[in-house]
N, C-alpha and C positions, 0 to 999 in steps of 0.2 A: 648893046643896052638894052634893046624894048625885049629883047628873051632874059635879056636877066631881069630884067623889071620882070616880066609875063610870070620866072621861075619864082620870083622875087613872095609875089604879088598868091600865085598859088601857094607857098608854104605857108605863107600865115594864114592864105584862108584855110587852108589844113590844123594849123596849129590854134588858130578863131574855134571852127568847128569842132575840136576836140576837146580842149580845155569849158567850152559852154559843154559838150554833155560828161565831161569830170565833175565838171562843179558843179554842176545840177546833180549828180550823183551823192557827192560833196555834201553839199548841202542838206537831204534828203536824208543822207548816214546821220550827220550828224544832229538834223533837228530830232532823229528818235533815236540816238542816243542819249542826248538830250533830257527827255520828254521821259524815257525810261531813269534815269538817272533821276530828276525833278520829285519824278513820279515816287519810287524807292527813299528818299531821303526827305520829302514829307510824309509821306507813313512810316518811317520814322520814327519825327520830329510828332507825330500824333498819338501816334504810340508809346510816346514817350511821357504825351503832357497827360493825357489818360491815364497811364498809369496813377503817375503823380498824385493829381488827383483822386484817385483811389484813395491810392494810399493814406492823400491829407484827412478824405475823408471817416477811413475807417479806424485813422488815431483818433477823430474829434469822435465822432460813434464809442469807441471804447473808451473815453473819460468820459461820457455819459450813461457807460454800462456803471463805470465801479463808480460813479457818483449816486447812481440807483441804490447800490447794492451796501449805502450805509449809512448803520443797522439804526439810527436815532433818528436821523433825515426819514429813511425808508418809514418806521412805525407813527413820527408826528403827520407826515402826509396822509397815512392811512389814517388815520384818527380826524384828519381832519377828512377824508374821501367818507367817509362813513358818519358822518354826524356829529362826531363826537366833543366836537370842539377843533379847539389847534390855533395854533400863534401864527397868521397868515403872514405877518412880519418877517418872524421869527426864521420860519422855512425859507423865505427869498433871502432874507440877510446868511441865514448859515450856506445858504445854496451860491448865491457872491463871492462869500469869505473864502467856497474850499473851490471857487471855478476860476478867479477872478488871474489866476498867474495863468491861464490857457486863453484870455482872452476875451472873457462871456461877460457882454454886456444888459441882458436879457433872460428874465425867467419868469414861463408860465406851468403853474399846475396843470393841468387839464383833466377831467373827471373821466371815464369812458363813452359816453354823452357827448361830447366838446365843451362840455361850460367851464370854464375857468375858475380854480378853486382861489389858487395865490396868484401875484405875479407882480412882478417891479415895477408896472405899470398899472396902482393900483385903480385905474379908473376900467378895466378891462374886468375886475375880480366880478361877475354873474352873470357875465356876456356869452357866450357862444361865438367859439374862432368861424373864421368865413367854411361852409363845405368844402373848399379844395385844400385850405392845411389841410382840416381833420380826416380830408383822404390820405393824403400826405404821411398820416397818424397810423396809420393802421395797422403796417410791422411791429412798432410799437403795442399795437393795443392785440396785437397777436402772441408777442411776447417775445419781439428782438428789437432788439437800435434801432432807428432810422436816420435817416435825412432830406431834410425839406430846403430844397436848392433857393434863394434867392427869389425874390421881387421887385421889380420896378414900381414904385410907389410915387404918389404925390400927384396925382391926377387921372381922370381918363381912358386918357391917353396914353398914361405910362409914362409921359415924358419926364419926370421926378427923379429924382432919386435912388439908388438900387438899395433895397432894403435886404433886411440879415439876413444873412446863411441860419443855418436852426439843426442841432441835431435832439433827438428825443430817444428817452427811456422808459418802459417800463417800469410802474410800482407793485410790487407785491406787500397781499398782505400777509400774515402769521401763515396760511392755510395756503397759500402761493394760490391765491389769486388776484390777479390782474385789477387795479382798484384806481391805477390815475397816471397818469404817465407826467412824465419833467422833460420839457423842453428850456433847452439851452438858444441862447441867439448870440451871433458874436458879429459886430461889422464887417459886411466884403474885405473891406480894407486893412480887418486886421490874420488876413492869409489867404483868403480864397482869391481872392482880386489879386494877389501876388503874384501864384503861381504862376499867371498866364501874364505876366509881363515881362518876368528872364525868357521867353521859350517864344519870343521874338527875332523871326531867323531876318537875315542881313537888314540891308539900309529899307526896306521896305517891309518884311513879313510882319502878320500876325498871328497872335494867338488868340480865338476868340470863344469864348462860350455864353448861349443864347437860348432862348427858350421857344417854345412850339408857334409863338407871333412874332418870331424875329429878336424881338427885344434884345439886346445886349446887356449880360449882365456881368461883364468885364468891360475893365473900363478901354477905352479905344485910343489906336499907337495917334488919333488924329482927331480926341477933343476939341481941339481948343478952332482946328479947321470947319468943326460940326458945327460951335458954337457961333463963330462969324457965317458962316452960309442959312440959320436954323433952317439945318435940318434934324431930326430924330438923330438917337443911336436904336437907331434897328436897321436889320439884316432889309432893306428895302432900293428900288430904285431910283435915284433921287429924280425930280422936273416931270415922273409918271404918278398915275397913282396909288392913294396910300397903298392902297393895301398891295403894290402889287414886289413881290419879294425875291430877291437875287435870285439865281438860279440856284447856288448853293442853300441858301434859307430853302428853298421850296422843294430840295431833293432832299433834305435831312426831314425837314417835317412830314413829306411823303412817307420818311423812313421808320418813321414815329412809333412807329405799335409795333413793329420788327426789329427793331434795333438795329439796324441798317447802319452801313459805311459803305464810301466811295472818292474818286480821283479825276477832278476835273482840270484834266488840261487843257484843253480847248479856252482861249479864253476869252469870259465874260466880265461883263462888267458888277463892280460892288457897290458899294451902301455908299460910293461916295462917286460910284458914276465910272470911276478908269475898269479899268481892263488889267484883272489879275488870272491866274490859276488859282488853284484849294485842296485841298482834303478835308473829309468829316468824317466824323464821327455821332449815328444817334446814343447818348445810354438811357435806355426806358427806367433802369432803375431807377435815377435822381430825372428825370423826365427835362434831360436840357439837351442841345447835341453840342459838340466840342470839330473848332473848325482852326487849320492854318491859312491862311491863305499867304499871297507875295505876288505884287505886280511881274506881267507879264515882261516886262522892260527889260527887268532886274532878272525875273527866272530866263531869259534864254537869249540875253545880253550874247552871249556867243552865235547866234544866228543872227543878232542885227548888226554886227561888225563882219560877217558874210556877206547879207543882205545892202552894204554898203560901198564894203572892199571890192569884191565877185560885176559889178557893174564895171565900177571906178578902171577896173583892169582891160574887160572886154571895149569900154570906148577906146579907153588906149594905143589896144591893140588895132581896133580898125580904125582908126585915125591912122596910123601907119600904114597900116595897109593900105586906104585909101590915096594915099601921098608917094609910096612906095621907094621913100628918102633911106630906112631903116632897115637890114638884114638880120635875117631870123639875130644870128648870134647876138646882138642887140638888146635882142626884143629877151631875150631870157635870161639876161643882167636883167631889165628891168623887172621884172617878174618874180623875180629870187625875194624872196621878206624872211630877215633872219629873224625869228623868236625871241625874245632876251627871258631868260626865265627870272620868276621874281626870286629876291633876295634877301633873306632874314640874315644881316650878322656875315658870321659864314659860311654859313650854307644856302646854296640853291636848292628853289622846292622843285623837284620831276616832273610830280604828280601828287594829287590825291587819293587820298590810299584810305581814310575813314571818316563817316562826319557824325556829332553828336551835337546832344540837344547846345553846346555851351561852347565847344570847339572843333575843329580840324583837324587832322592828323594828318601831314605830305610827309609822301619818299620825298629824304632829300641826301645832299653828295656836300662835305667839305669842301668850300674850297680849295685848299692850298693840301690836305692827307687824301683828299680822292676818297674819304670813308660815307660808307652809305649813314642814314641814321631816319628817325621817324624822328619829324618833326611837329610837336605840338602844338593850336593855336589858338589863344583865346578869342573869340567871337567878338564881332564890331559892340553886337548888342549886346552881351555878356562882359562888358565891360564896366558892372560898377563898385562900390570901392566891395559890395562886399564877396563876388563874384572874381576879382585880381587877385585879395586879397588868399581869399583860398588855394589861387593859382600858386598862385607862390609860395602858399605854406609849401607845398606839394610836391613841388618842387624841393622848398629847399628841404625838407624832412627826409623825402626821399633819398638824394644827394647825402644827405647822413651815412648811408651803409653800402656799405662795401659789400653784401654776399658775394660767390659769381651764381645764385640762385634768386635773383633779385633783379629785376630789369636798372641796367646803369646808366644814369642821369649824364650826361658828356654837360650840357651849358645850358643857359638863358639869356632871355637879355629881350627886346625890346626893338621893334622893328621901327623903319622909315616912317609907317605910321603911327607911330605908338603904340600899334599891338603888341599884347605879350606871348611868347613861346619859347619852348624850350624841346635840346635834342635828346633825345634816349637810342639807344642803342637797337638796331633793324634786327630782329631775328625771321629767322624760317622756322616753322612748326603749325603746332594747330594748337589750341585751344583743349583743356578738359571735354568742354559742352560741346567740340567739336567733335574728340578723341572718341566719346561714348555715342554721339549721335549718330557718326557715318561707320565706324566698326563695333557699335553694342560695350557690352560691360566689360571691365577690366579684367584678370584675372587674379588673385590675391594677391601674389605674391609682385605684382608690378603693380597694384593699388599701394599696397608699404612701399614699395621703392618711389614713387609718386611721391606721396606721404610726407617721405622721411625726411627728402630734396624739401618741399616745402617748410617743412618743422626750420629747416639751417634758417631759411630765408627770414622768419620768423620770429626764430630765436634771438639771430642779432638784432634786429629788431624792437624786438623787448627789451633785452639790454639794455637798446639805447632809452628806453623808456617810452616806445611808442608804440600806439595800436592801429592796425589796417583796421578795420572794421568794414571791412567791402569783402572780405577773400570767397571768393565763388567757385568756380568752372569756368566762367570768364576769362579770370580774370588768374590762371593760372597756365601760364603754354609749356607743350612739349616742346621741343627743336630737337634741332640737328646743330649744332656746331660748332666747327669747323674740324668734322667726322666724329666729336662726339655724338652717340644719337640716345635720347631719354633724358633730355638734359628738361629740369624744373625750371619756367622764370615765372616769381612772382610778379604782378602788376599791380598797376595802378591806385595811387597809394591818396585819388583824392578823397579817401574821406577820414586819413592818421591824425592820430589824437595823440597827440603830447601830453601824458599822463604823468608830467617832473618837466618844471619849467617854466620858459614865459609862455606859452602857447598853449596852458591846458588848458583854457576853456574853449567851445564851440564856437564860432565865429556868429551866428545868430539863432535863432529858432527856426529857420530854414534849413539847417540843416537835419535835422530830427524826421524829413521827407523824404534824404536820400536813401539810398543802399537796394538791399533784395530781399524785402521780407523771408525767404523762403529761405534763408541764408544767415538771419537774426536771429542772434540766442533771444531765448523772452528780454534780460532783462534789455537789450539794446533795445526792444519794442517799449516800454517799459518805463525808462529813463535813460535816455540815450547819454548823455552827458556824463552817467558813472562806469559804463561798459571797461572793463580792464581788457588784459590779456587775453582772461577766459572768456572772454567774447570769440576773439579769434578762434580761439580753441572748439566753441560749437563749430562755429563756419566750420572748419578744418572734419570735425564728423561728417558734415551734412556732405560737403564735396568728397568722403570717404562712402558712404552710403550708397550715393548718383553715381560713383565708379566701378564700385561691386552690382547694382541691379540695374544702374539705367536708366530708375524711377528719383520722379519728384520723391524726396522723406516726405511730402503730405498732401497727396493727389488732392486738390480741390476745384470750384468754380467760381472762386470769389475771392480776393483782396483779404475782407472784412471776417471770412469763414477762416483762410488761411491763418492769418493773425490769432483769430480764434486757438487753434489748433497748436501752430510756437507756442502759445503760452499753454494748454493747460492738457493737450493731447499729446499720451507717450508715446515716440516714435517706432513701427516696426523695427522688428533685430532685419539688420541686412540680410543673418544667414535664411532670413524665412521670402525671401524676393529676390537671392541671386541664383542665375543659371550654374552656380558656380561652389564646390564643396566648401565653405569658406570659415577657416580657425574657429575655434570656437576663443581665445584671446585675442586676435582683430574681431572677430564680431561683439566682443565684448570692452574693446578698448574704442571703440565708435561708441556702443549704448553708454559708454563712462564722457566719450565725449559730451555726448546731444542730451545727458543731465538739463532738468529744467533748475535746479538748484545748482550758481555756479560753486558753491559748496565744494561739493558732490561728484563735480569733475575732476581729470586732470590738473595739479593748481601753476603748472607752469609746465613752457611749450619742451622745456627738457627732460621732464617726466616719457609725454607723446611719444620723444626720439627716440629716449630709448627703450619703451618699451616696443618701436618700430626696429629697432637695431637686433632685440633678441630674439625678435622673427621674421628678421633676415636672417638672421643664422642658421635657423628650420629649412626656408622656406625663401632663396636667395632668386632674384633676378637675375640671368647671369648677360654676360655679353652677349654669347651666343644665341641665347631668347631677342635682346635684343636686336640684334643685328638681323636676327631671320624675318621678327615685325617687321621693319623700317623697309631691308630690300623688297618684303611681300606686298608691300602697302604704299610705299612710297619710291615706286619704280621711276616717277620719269617725275625726276625737281627740277624738271624745265617748264613743265605745265601747270600753268599760273590758275590754276584750279586748285593746288598742291600745294599753293603758296599762302602764307601769312604772315601777317608782322604783327607785334605786339602792341603799336598803335591806334589801342582803344582810349577815345575819345570821349 
């Protein structure tokens, strides 16, 4: 009996030591992987948020430029600026009358020395603007529109309400000289602050914008708690000297001059004293910092489960070892853990394969059919009426489409916690963006072959009265489906618009900032709600240019410059930038698709498809060419680096 117990004790001790070693290795591995995932996810969300803010600012600057270019208003202000008289009240009324639809609530007309010539607040007339405000007007005085971030007002400490955000544009006299600047102010809750409410990750995550002193310029998720605790809305440590900033604020402000960025994965106390992780970027052009923060307990929840569960298992094994009561085989049964996969309707979620600002995407399997699917789930923080309506509209309108070149929607519904989801086909292949990034530009025959299939998808959509509005290389996949290669699938109808029927209106003004400016037609930028099928034709032309050349249609450094070029600059011919000899017919077709005036483009996607059919007769992309490319470049289909999905969140 003693021999049996000795052997049992020895076996348990060895198992305990092995489990301890494996556990420590697993803990470190899971921790490293989780931190890497969190870093990537937070940087992605931060990039999305910064891009959204830049686009919002770009649109407001463009609106100011258009207003400043109005001839009658420009002439009235020019007369006022040179002392020839002028109706100040009439000028202000005229500006507010034209800009009221975009949420402008305050107007300043300022001369080049900073003196206010006219204002919606008449008490400011004749005074000078503050030196800091005047410094932000420098681009406008140099001939470019400018954005002036909001400030906290209402006291020397800055603890009052957030002031207006401003955009400014130059006013030129007849000789081209800048004689004044118009500044248009809008309340932050009319758009600026709302940008950061919709990008709050998880239960505790926040999207923040702040100034160089750490004052929050966006609404805190914990506003009520701040008031109850008597804390200022500032990125400063509570219960410490007022000038002690949080780690994130200190690092961001230290990089103010160079416009740096960073990720903080080691937990640190935030402005409420809670342990968080974060990512930040300082936007030097606008003199603000943008950050994403999330409580460490939520971000690293899987590690918490390991920290709790693993010691319990060790204690159980130690107790058994000390008692010598159970043999190792019984312990093995105690150690078995069966993790129950998450279930949404008939779909079992296997693993997350994508994350976006408002949704996550999972590889899933139908419980009965055993068919793989990609399941897109709306995030908890994005379940506002607007985003829920957009999410439902996306799936309902996309489900009307049946063409083989369009992503297939299987099902949609709500989960046990009320989360909205829909299931779509899971594809293996790569997006056109990945195709060019990995393998370089596509030859003309393959480009025409790909564009013709995309036309087929859009042809059906347009015939149903639907406009995609977000055609870009990331939303077109090249797949291998049951042995058929170079099959095109058009994805992500999240910005689809129905041009006839009950759902013709855009959901809210927030829709105006969605989409990719590089592939937007000029009319989509000027007035997105009026865009028709010719906007998709423009975007398809931009995709064709990218495929043939591997280059962006317009090479710019800022979103503002990109918007200007889309509106005013004639794009280069693909034949001038492609490493291939581009046939004149294909070159001309892409050029026509990229015309600024919708009336100068092909008037239907059927017309584009017909032109591509004619090209492919004399320039075929053959089955042997297709197979040769896939065999050469897609040699290991089990390599996870070569497997992609149509799960664009």
